[in-house]
N, C-alpha and C positions, 0 to 999 in steps of 0.2 A: 504495499501499500505506500501509499505518499502523502505527508501528515500537511500538515496545513502550513501554505506562507502568505500568511497576512500581512506583510512585512514588506515581502517585495510589489519593484516599486515596476522595476524593467521586466522584458518578457522576448527577448529573439532568440526562432529558434530559424534557421536555416537550411539548406543544404542536409536535411537528416529524414528518413525516411518513416515517418510517422500521419497516420491514414486521420488520428484521431490525438489532439491537446487537450478531448475532453475534458479527462482527471486531474490534467493540471493546471489547467487555467479555471476550470471549479476549485481545487483550494488553495489561488488566489487573486483573492475580493478584489485585491488593493492598487492593483498596477492600472497603472501610466498611462503606459506604453508596451504598446503589440507589436512585432513587428514577425509576421509570418508569409509562406507556401504551404501550397497544397489545397489541401481543402475546403475552399469558401465554412464549411459546416466550424470551424473555430473561430470564425469572426463568430459568429451565433450565440454561441457559446459566450464566447469573451461578452458579449452586446449584455447576457442574459446575469452574465455569475463578476461581472468588474462596472462596476456604475461610473468609474469614477476616466476613464479611458483617454485621454485626451491626443494622443497619437497611436498611430495604424500606419504601416509601409508591406506591403505586399507585394506580391514578386506569384504576376497572371502571366498565364500562356492557353488560356482556355478563353472563348469571353462570353458562353454557359458559366460560367465559380467564379466570372465576375459581376455576373451578375446577378447571379446571389451573391455574391460577397455587397455592391450598394446595397442592397437593398437590408441586408444585414446592419451594415453602415449605417441607415436610422436610428435605428435601435438607440444607438452609442448619441445617449441627450450630451456629452462630457467635452465631443472631438468636438479637436481646433485646428488636426493637419493630419495630412494622406500623402502619403508615400507610392503609389501606383508603380514598382518598376515590370514591364510590358514588355511580356515575351511570345516575342513569330508573329502578333497579331495587331488586326490595325485596330483600335477603339472605334466603336460609330459613334455617329453627332445623336442616335440616342443613347449613347451611356451619357459621352459629356452634358450633356444639357440635364443629366442627373444628375452627374458628380457636379454644376455646379447650381446645383441646388443646396448638398451640404454646407451649416454654418461655418466653412471653414476659413479661416486667417494662414492656411499657409501649405500647398499641394504640389504636391510631385508632378510630374505626369513623364515618368525616364524611359529609356527606352533601358532594354535590358543589354545588349550589343552594344551597344555608349559607354557606359553601365561600366560590362570590365575591361573594355579597350576606347579610350576616348580620344589618342590620336592616332584612331584605325577611321575612313570615313567608310560607308556603307550610303549610294543611293539611291542604291536599287529598290530599297527597303524602307519603308516610315511607320513607323506606329499611331499617328497621326495624323489627317490630312484638313484643308483652312479649311471642308466646310461641320467641321467637326469640331474647333479653335472659334468658327463662328455659330456656336451651337453650342456652347464655354459659355459662352462672354455675354452670350441671350441671358442667361441662367440666371449668371452671375449677376446682370443688370439688375437682373425683373428682381434676386435678394435682397441687392441692397438698400433697394429702395424705402425699406420697411429698421432697416441697421445698416449703417454705416460702417465698415470694419475696415483695418487695412489688408493689406496680402500678397501673400508675396508666392512665387509660381517660379518650379523650372520646368519647361519642354524640350530636356538636353535629347539627341540622337534624333528629332523631331525631321529626316530629310526635305518632308515635302513641299513645309511650310514658304509659304509666301509672303510679298507687300502685302497680300486679304486676311492673311490672320495677323501681322502687325496693324492692318486698318482697324481691323475687329481688337485689337488688345488694346489697341488706346479708346478704345468708347469703356472701357472699366473705370466703375467710377472713382477705383483709386487703388494705385500697383504702387508696392512701396517695395520692387524686387522684383527680378526675370534675370533667368537664367537659361538662356540660348544656346550654350557648349555647343556643337556638332549640328545647330539646324543649318547645314551648307550653300542653302537658297538665299537666305538670307541675306542679303543688301545690303555695306557697312551705310548708307542712309537709312536704310529699318531702323539698326540698330543705334541707332548715333537718334530717332525722333522714340525709340521703347529709352533710350538711357534717358529722354527727356522727362519720357511721361514718371518716370521711376522716382528721378525728384521735383518732382510738382507735389507726387505721391507724399513723399520724406514730406516738404513743406508744408503740406495739410494738416499731418502728423503732428507733426514740430509745435501749428501754428493752432491745432485741437490742445495738447497739451499746455503750450504756453496759455492760453483760454481762459481754464480746469485750472490754472491754478489764480491767475490771477480774480478769479471769482472769489477762489477760496482768499484768496486776499483783503474781499471786499464786505467780507461777512464781519458782525461784530466779531469779538472774542470771548461774550460769556452772551451770546444771541440766546445759548438759555436761559437767563437770568431775569429777561428782558419780560 
């Protein structure tokens, strides 16, 4: 048997031939971060038993498993960071629209091949296309109508992305960081536009922080006595 590991905060399981981590995850209710591969049901188990998970990293190589994983992620109310490492498949526009609705502050949609060998170009395959990025941005824009939050984005190894994808990314309400390593079809101008977008987003967050500090300074020090 496995004893309880209530104090454990991070669980990283990679390259292990484990079909189900259910027993282990059930005994780690304090987890805040998981890095998994294999059956999406493990994400379901984490959603049920670990209410404080803020970050999930998942190696995905099957579209149906990804559909299931995305459905289970909606059960994680504390989730703010998602890293999908995509191996050998292209994410559909519908999947990307769904991802855009999750309340994320950090989103990585990186190619497994790029992460393994960043210096080796693979222009013949891309895990993202321009239409998919447009769908992702549409969903994020809809979500942020009610709550504006900073967003860090990584789209590494997406060799098909061109100016259309950049134009979509420039529509994001706020972008505070972006990594487009291995996006070989982006031009220097495309990258400059994204850098300017990130600088504007960082400026917005700085101003927001200063404004809230200013409001705090305006409050009477003993307001509760008045």
